[in-house]
C-alpha positions as CSV (number, residue, x, y, z in Angstrom):
1,M,54.7,-59.8,-70.2
2,M,54.9,-58.8,-66.6
3,W,54.3,-55.2,-67.4
4,I,51.1,-56.2,-69.3
5,I,49.8,-58.2,-66.2
6,I,50.6,-55.3,-63.9
7,A,48.8,-52.8,-66.2
8,L,45.8,-55.1,-66.3
9,L,45.7,-55.4,-62.5
10,M,46.0,-51.7,-62.0
11,N,43.2,-51.0,-64.5
12,L,41.0,-53.6,-62.7
13,F,41.8,-51.9,-59.3
14,I,40.9,-48.5,-60.7
15,E,37.7,-49.7,-62.2
16,T,36.8,-51.4,-58.9
17,S,37.6,-48.4,-56.8
18,V,35.4,-46.0,-58.8
19,S,32.5,-48.4,-59.4
20,L,30.6,-46.9,-56.3
21,T,29.0,-43.7,-57.5
22,L,26.8,-41.4,-55.4
23,V,24.1,-39.1,-56.7
24,V,22.8,-36.0,-55.0
25,P,20.5,-33.2,-56.1
26,G,22.1,-30.3,-58.1
27,D,20.1,-27.6,-56.3
28,P,20.2,-26.7,-52.6
29,V,17.6,-28.4,-50.4
30,V,15.3,-25.7,-49.0
31,A,13.6,-25.9,-45.5
32,H,12.2,-23.8,-42.7
33,V,13.6,-23.2,-39.2
34,G,12.2,-25.7,-36.8
35,S,11.1,-28.1,-39.5
36,T,12.4,-31.6,-40.6
37,V,14.3,-32.1,-43.8
38,I,15.8,-35.0,-45.8
39,L,19.1,-34.5,-47.6
40,P,18.9,-37.0,-50.6
41,C,21.9,-39.2,-51.5
42,W,21.9,-42.6,-53.2
43,I,24.2,-45.1,-54.9
44,S,23.9,-45.5,-58.7
45,P,23.5,-48.1,-60.0
46,A,21.6,-49.2,-56.9
47,E,23.3,-51.7,-54.6
48,N,22.8,-52.9,-51.0
49,A,24.5,-50.4,-48.6
50,E,23.8,-52.3,-45.4
51,A,27.4,-53.5,-45.2
52,L,29.0,-50.2,-46.2
53,E,30.2,-47.3,-44.1
54,I,28.0,-44.2,-44.4
55,R,29.3,-41.0,-43.0
56,W,27.7,-37.6,-43.1
57,Y,29.8,-34.7,-41.9
58,R,30.3,-30.9,-42.3
59,H,33.3,-29.0,-43.7
60,D,36.4,-30.7,-42.4
61,Q,34.8,-32.5,-39.5
62,F,35.4,-36.0,-40.8
63,N,36.1,-37.4,-37.4
64,N,33.2,-35.5,-35.8
65,P,30.4,-36.6,-38.0
66,V,26.7,-35.6,-38.1
67,L,26.0,-39.3,-38.4
68,L,28.1,-42.4,-38.7
69,Y,26.7,-45.8,-39.9
70,N,29.1,-48.7,-39.7
71,Q,28.9,-52.5,-39.0
72,G,25.2,-52.5,-39.6
73,K,24.2,-49.8,-37.1
74,I,24.5,-46.1,-36.3
75,Q,27.5,-45.5,-34.1
76,D,27.5,-43.4,-31.0
77,V,30.1,-41.0,-32.5
78,Q,28.7,-37.7,-33.7
79,E,28.8,-33.9,-33.3
80,K,27.0,-32.9,-30.1
81,S,24.5,-30.5,-31.7
82,Y,23.1,-33.3,-33.9
83,R,22.4,-35.9,-31.2
84,N,18.8,-37.0,-31.4
85,R,18.3,-34.9,-34.5
86,S,19.9,-37.0,-37.2
87,S,19.0,-40.4,-38.7
88,L,19.1,-42.3,-42.0
89,K,15.8,-42.1,-43.8
90,P,14.7,-42.9,-47.4
91,W,14.2,-39.7,-49.4
92,S,11.0,-41.0,-50.9
93,E,8.2,-43.6,-50.3
94,Q,9.3,-45.4,-53.4
95,S,12.8,-45.9,-52.1
96,G,13.8,-49.2,-50.7
97,G,16.2,-47.7,-48.1
98,L,19.7,-49.0,-47.5
99,K,18.9,-52.2,-49.4
100,D,18.5,-50.1,-52.6
101,G,21.5,-47.9,-51.8
102,D,19.4,-44.9,-50.4
103,V,21.7,-43.3,-47.8
104,S,19.8,-40.1,-47.3
105,L,20.1,-38.1,-44.1
106,R,17.1,-36.9,-42.0
107,L,17.6,-33.8,-39.9
108,E,15.0,-32.6,-37.3
109,K,14.4,-29.3,-35.5
110,L,16.4,-27.3,-38.0
111,A,18.3,-24.3,-36.7
112,L,19.9,-21.3,-38.4
113,Q,23.3,-22.9,-37.8
114,D,22.3,-25.9,-40.0
115,E,22.5,-23.9,-43.2
116,G,25.4,-24.8,-45.4
117,L,27.1,-27.9,-47.0
118,F,26.8,-31.5,-45.8
119,R,29.1,-34.2,-47.2
120,C,27.9,-37.7,-47.8
121,Y,30.7,-40.3,-47.7
122,V,30.1,-44.0,-48.5
123,S,32.9,-46.6,-48.6
124,G,33.3,-50.3,-48.9
125,D,36.4,-52.6,-48.8
126,R,37.8,-51.2,-52.1
127,E,35.5,-48.5,-53.2
128,Y,34.2,-45.2,-52.0
129,D,32.7,-41.9,-53.1
130,S,31.5,-38.6,-51.6
131,R,29.2,-35.8,-52.6
132,E,28.1,-32.5,-51.1
133,V,24.5,-31.5,-50.5
134,A,23.6,-27.8,-49.9
135,L,21.0,-26.9,-47.3
136,S,19.3,-23.5,-47.4
137,I,17.2,-22.1,-44.6
138,T,14.4,-20.0,-46.1
139,G,13.8,-16.4,-45.3
140,Q,16.2,-13.6,-46.0
141,F,15.0,-12.0,-42.8
142,F,16.7,-14.8,-40.8
143,K,19.7,-15.2,-42.9
144,S,20.7,-11.5,-42.9
145,S,20.6,-10.9,-39.2
146,G,21.2,-14.2,-37.6
147,P,19.7,-15.2,-34.2
148,W,18.7,-11.8,-33.2
149,K,15.9,-11.5,-35.8
150,A,15.0,-15.1,-35.1
151,L,14.5,-14.1,-31.5
152,F,12.5,-11.0,-32.6
153,F,10.2,-13.2,-34.7
154,S,9.7,-15.6,-31.8
155,L,8.7,-12.7,-29.5
156,L,6.5,-11.2,-32.2
157,I,4.6,-14.5,-32.6
158,C,4.2,-14.7,-28.8
159,A,2.9,-11.2,-28.7
160,L,0.4,-11.9,-31.5
161,L,-0.8,-15.1,-29.7
162,G,-1.2,-13.0,-26.5
163,L,-3.2,-10.4,-28.5
164,V,-5.5,-13.1,-29.9
165,G,-6.0,-14.5,-26.4
166,L,-6.8,-11.0,-25.1
167,I,-9.4,-10.4,-27.9
168,L,-11.0,-13.8,-27.3
169,Y,-11.2,-13.0,-23.5
170,K,-12.6,-9.6,-24.1
171,Y,-15.3,-10.8,-26.4
172,R,-15.9,-14.1,-24.7
173,D,-19.5,-13.3,-23.9
174,K,-20.3,-12.7,-27.6
175,L,-18.4,-15.8,-28.7
176,T,-20.1,-18.1,-26.1
177,G,-23.5,-16.5,-26.4
178,K,-23.5,-15.7,-22.7
179,K,-24.4,-12.2,-21.4
180,P,-22.6,-10.7,-18.5
181,A,-24.7,-10.3,-15.5
182,K,-23.7,-6.7,-15.1
183,E,-21.2,-4.3,-16.6
184,S,-19.2,-2.7,-13.8
185,C,-15.7,-1.4,-13.0
186,E,-15.3,-4.3,-10.5
187,E,-14.5,-6.6,-13.4
188,E,-11.5,-4.6,-14.3
189,K,-10.4,-4.7,-10.6
190,A,-10.4,-8.5,-10.6
191,V,-8.5,-8.7,-13.9
192,E,-5.9,-6.0,-13.6
193,G,-5.6,-5.1,-10.0
194,E,-5.7,-1.3,-9.6
195,A,-3.1,0.9,-7.9
196,E,-4.1,2.1,-4.4
197,D,-5.2,5.5,-5.7
198,I,-7.9,4.1,-7.9
199,V,-9.2,1.9,-5.1
200,E,-9.4,4.9,-2.9
201,L,-11.3,6.9,-5.5
202,R,-13.9,4.2,-5.8
203,K,-14.8,4.7,-2.2
204,Y,-16.6,7.8,-3.5
205,A,-18.3,5.9,-6.4
206,V,-21.9,7.0,-7.2
207,H,-24.6,5.5,-9.4
208,V,-24.9,7.7,-12.5
209,T,-27.4,7.5,-15.3
210,I,-28.4,9.8,-18.1
211,D,-31.4,12.0,-17.7
212,R,-33.7,10.8,-20.5
213,R,-36.0,13.8,-20.0
214,H,-33.4,16.2,-21.4
215,V,-31.7,14.3,-24.2
216,F,-30.6,16.4,-27.1
217,P,-31.9,15.5,-30.6
218,N,-29.7,13.1,-32.6
219,L,-28.7,11.1,-29.5
220,T,-29.6,7.5,-28.7
221,V,-29.7,6.6,-25.0
222,S,-29.9,2.9,-23.9
223,Q,-32.9,1.7,-21.9
224,D,-31.0,1.6,-18.7
225,G,-29.7,5.1,-19.1
226,K,-26.0,3.9,-19.0
227,S,-25.0,4.3,-22.6
228,V,-25.2,7.2,-25.2
229,K,-24.2,7.6,-28.8
230,H,-25.2,9.8,-31.8
231,N,-27.8,8.4,-34.2
232,P,-26.4,6.6,-37.2
233,G,-28.2,9.0,-39.5
234,Y,-26.7,12.1,-37.9
235,K,-24.6,14.1,-40.2
236,H,-22.1,16.4,-38.6
237,T,-21.1,19.0,-41.3
238,G,-19.1,21.5,-39.2
239,E,-15.4,21.4,-38.5
240,A,-15.7,22.1,-34.8
241,F,-16.6,19.6,-32.2
242,P,-20.4,18.9,-32.1
243,Y,-21.1,20.5,-28.8
244,K,-24.9,20.3,-29.3
245,L,-24.9,16.5,-28.6
246,F,-25.1,16.9,-24.9
247,A,-26.5,14.3,-22.4
248,F,-26.8,15.2,-18.7
249,G,-26.6,13.0,-15.6
250,A,-29.8,12.4,-13.8
251,Q,-28.1,12.8,-10.4
252,K,-27.4,16.2,-8.7
253,Y,-24.6,17.0,-6.3
254,T,-24.3,20.0,-4.0
255,S,-21.5,18.9,-1.7
256,G,-19.0,16.1,-1.0
257,R,-16.9,13.9,-3.3
258,H,-18.4,11.8,-6.1
259,Y,-16.7,9.5,-8.5
260,W,-17.8,7.7,-11.7
261,E,-16.2,5.9,-14.6
262,V,-16.9,6.0,-18.3
263,E,-15.8,3.4,-20.9
264,M,-14.9,4.6,-24.3
265,V,-13.8,1.6,-26.5
266,Q,-14.4,0.8,-30.1
267,K,-13.3,-2.2,-32.2
268,N,-10.0,-0.6,-33.3
269,G,-9.1,1.0,-30.0
270,P,-10.2,4.0,-27.9
271,K,-12.8,6.5,-29.1
272,N,-11.4,9.5,-30.8
273,Y,-14.3,11.9,-30.1
274,W,-15.9,12.5,-26.7
275,L,-16.5,15.2,-24.1
276,I,-16.9,14.4,-20.4
277,G,-17.3,16.7,-17.4
278,V,-19.9,18.4,-15.2
279,V,-22.4,21.3,-15.6
280,K,-24.6,23.4,-13.4
281,Y,-28.1,21.9,-13.3
282,E,-29.7,25.3,-14.3
283,N,-28.2,24.7,-17.8
284,V,-29.9,21.4,-18.3
285,G,-33.4,22.6,-19.1
286,A,-32.4,25.9,-20.6
287,K,-33.7,26.4,-24.2
288,K,-30.7,28.5,-25.2
289,K,-27.3,27.4,-23.9
290,P,-24.7,30.0,-23.0
291,A,-21.0,29.9,-24.0
292,L,-19.5,26.7,-22.6
293,T,-17.2,28.3,-20.0
294,P,-16.6,27.8,-16.3
295,P,-18.3,31.2,-15.4
296,N,-21.4,29.9,-17.2
297,G,-21.3,26.6,-15.4
298,F,-19.5,24.2,-17.7
299,W,-16.3,22.2,-16.9
300,F,-15.1,19.4,-19.2
301,L,-12.3,17.5,-20.9
302,C,-12.7,17.0,-24.6
303,S,-11.0,14.5,-27.0
304,D,-11.4,16.0,-30.5
305,G,-9.8,13.5,-32.9
306,P,-6.8,14.9,-34.7
307,N,-7.2,18.2,-32.8
308,G,-6.1,16.4,-29.6
309,F,-7.3,17.1,-26.1
310,Y,-8.4,20.3,-24.4
311,T,-10.5,21.7,-21.6
312,N,-12.7,24.8,-21.5
313,T,-10.5,26.4,-18.9
314,D,-7.5,28.5,-19.1
315,Q,-5.0,25.7,-18.5
316,S,-3.2,24.0,-21.4
317,I,-2.8,20.2,-21.4
318,K,-1.0,17.5,-23.3
319,L,-2.1,13.9,-23.2
320,L,0.0,11.3,-25.1
321,K,-2.8,8.7,-25.7
322,R,-6.6,8.5,-25.4
323,P,-7.9,6.5,-22.4
324,E,-10.2,3.5,-22.9
325,R,-11.7,4.1,-19.5
326,L,-12.0,7.5,-17.9
327,G,-12.4,8.1,-14.2
328,V,-14.0,11.4,-13.0
329,L,-13.9,12.7,-9.4
330,L,-16.0,15.7,-8.5
331,D,-14.7,17.2,-5.2
332,Y,-17.5,19.8,-4.8
333,D,-16.3,21.3,-1.4
334,D,-12.7,21.7,-2.5
335,G,-13.5,22.9,-6.0
336,Q,-11.7,20.2,-8.0
337,L,-12.7,18.2,-11.0
338,S,-10.1,15.5,-11.7
339,F,-9.7,13.0,-14.6
340,Y,-8.0,9.6,-14.5
341,N,-6.9,7.0,-17.1
342,V,-8.3,4.0,-15.2
343,T,-6.8,1.4,-17.5
344,E,-3.2,2.7,-16.9
345,R,-4.1,3.9,-13.4
346,K,-2.8,7.4,-14.0
347,H,-4.0,10.8,-12.9
348,L,-4.5,13.0,-16.1
349,L,-5.3,16.5,-14.8
350,T,-7.3,18.5,-12.3
351,I,-9.5,21.5,-13.0
352,S,-9.8,23.9,-10.1
353,S,-12.9,26.1,-9.8
354,R,-15.6,27.2,-7.4
355,F,-18.9,25.2,-7.6
356,S,-22.3,26.6,-6.5
357,G,-25.8,25.3,-6.8
358,S,-26.5,21.8,-8.1
359,I,-23.9,20.1,-10.3
360,V,-24.7,17.2,-12.7
361,P,-22.4,14.9,-14.9
362,L,-22.0,15.9,-18.5
363,F,-21.5,13.6,-21.5
364,N,-21.1,14.0,-25.2
365,P,-20.2,11.0,-27.5
366,G,-19.0,13.2,-30.4
367,A,-19.7,12.4,-34.0
368,G,-16.4,11.1,-35.4
369,D,-17.1,7.4,-34.5
370,L,-20.2,5.3,-33.7
371,S,-19.0,3.9,-30.5
372,P,-21.0,4.9,-27.4
373,L,-20.0,6.3,-24.1
374,R,-20.9,3.8,-21.4
375,I,-21.2,4.7,-17.7
376,L,-20.0,1.9,-15.4
377,D,-21.2,0.9,-12.0
378,C,-18.6,0.9,-9.3
379,A,-19.2,-0.8,-5.9
380,K,-19.2,1.7,-3.0
381,P,-18.7,1.0,0.7
382,A,-21.6,1.7,3.0
383,E,-19.8,4.4,4.8
384,P,-17.0,6.1,2.7
385,A,-14.4,8.0,4.5
386,E,-14.7,11.7,4.2
387,S,-11.9,14.3,4.6
388,S,-11.8,18.0,4.5
389,Q,-8.4,17.9,2.8
390,P,-8.2,17.9,-1.1
391,L,-7.7,14.3,-2.4
392,L,-5.2,15.5,-5.1
393,S,-3.5,18.8,-5.7
394,V,-3.7,20.7,-9.0
395,V,-1.0,19.5,-11.4
396,S,-1.7,21.8,-14.3
397,T,-0.4,25.4,-14.3
398,P,-2.9,27.9,-15.6
399,D,-1.9,29.1,-19.0
400,K,-4.2,30.9,-21.4
401,S,-4.1,28.7,-24.5
402,D,-5.0,29.4,-28.1
403,K,-7.0,26.2,-28.1
404,D,-9.3,27.5,-25.4
405,R,-10.0,30.7,-27.4
406,H,-10.8,28.5,-30.4
407,V,-13.3,26.4,-28.4
408,K,-15.1,29.5,-27.1
409,S,-15.4,30.9,-30.6
410,Q,-16.9,27.6,-32.0
411,Q,-19.3,26.7,-29.2
412,N,-22.5,28.8,-28.7
413,P,-24.9,25.9,-29.5
414,S,-28.5,26.7,-29.8
């Protein structure tokens, strides 16, 4: 008889101890880095959990929980990395919370280290149960390489935001409907802050416009004479650079130093096709142009799309990237024509020659893109300092290039 009573009591105890049952989702809970997620867990059948102990922990960290609820409140005992990030939160709006046995865990500001298993443990005076919930952080990119790629993504996002800000700043006048008072190189000086050499060059700045009396056909010149591009209907059928699309400066120089800047920007970056330099004035009105060589009074730097950069002199050059803004310094007395990447504040090359007669600026917008060449106005001191010494020495070594011979064989415009 005693054995029967003991068996009945043991059976009652076993039934009581297992009467608390937790339910969790069978699939991992998926969330993004930096977001907030709820790991569902509830008692079935539903019962009030306000008087129970609720413990969420990871792996074997039972005594160092993610969250501990006991004696009707959340205890100040938890893993340091989850402080101020974890709380008890109903997993749905229909849930009644702890009163209905919903013991779900809310995690905020998810990090890569949060991915993995979380164990929900609930116990009463004589009953308990525990279940595991898997948390998956989305994106194989993050999971495969850990925090380094997360850092890369963060930097990439910052770079994109910076690029968007730069674009908005650059086109702020179009977006706001306001027109700039004047296009000039001084704006770049205020924004970027040039190196000392560019500041010195601008002491020799001159006002340059395009001579509208001698504009080649198929060219469009702005009303102010500061911008030139080929007509939209112009069809360039040859493989060589379209040398016939010349525009000449209206100003003539017979001595001294003279500096001007040309902007060459299109929507997707720098222009691919252009030619900029100087020419003897006697060639401006000539009906038949001679070969475009220094002995005939032509000196220039050409950007010819995939064919790269070249001059019409005997020196070979190699530029790594196309400038968005080109500075040109004509040092007539010392026989130097120098080119500068103004945006990067770099000297590109210097052509050495002997000038005679009147020299005028030379422009050609090319035919590979529709973007114009735009001559900028640079402020000039009232009395620029003059010097008999060359401003810069030649940096290119004369070297007869195959490219030069190709240019001379293609040019002979009529």
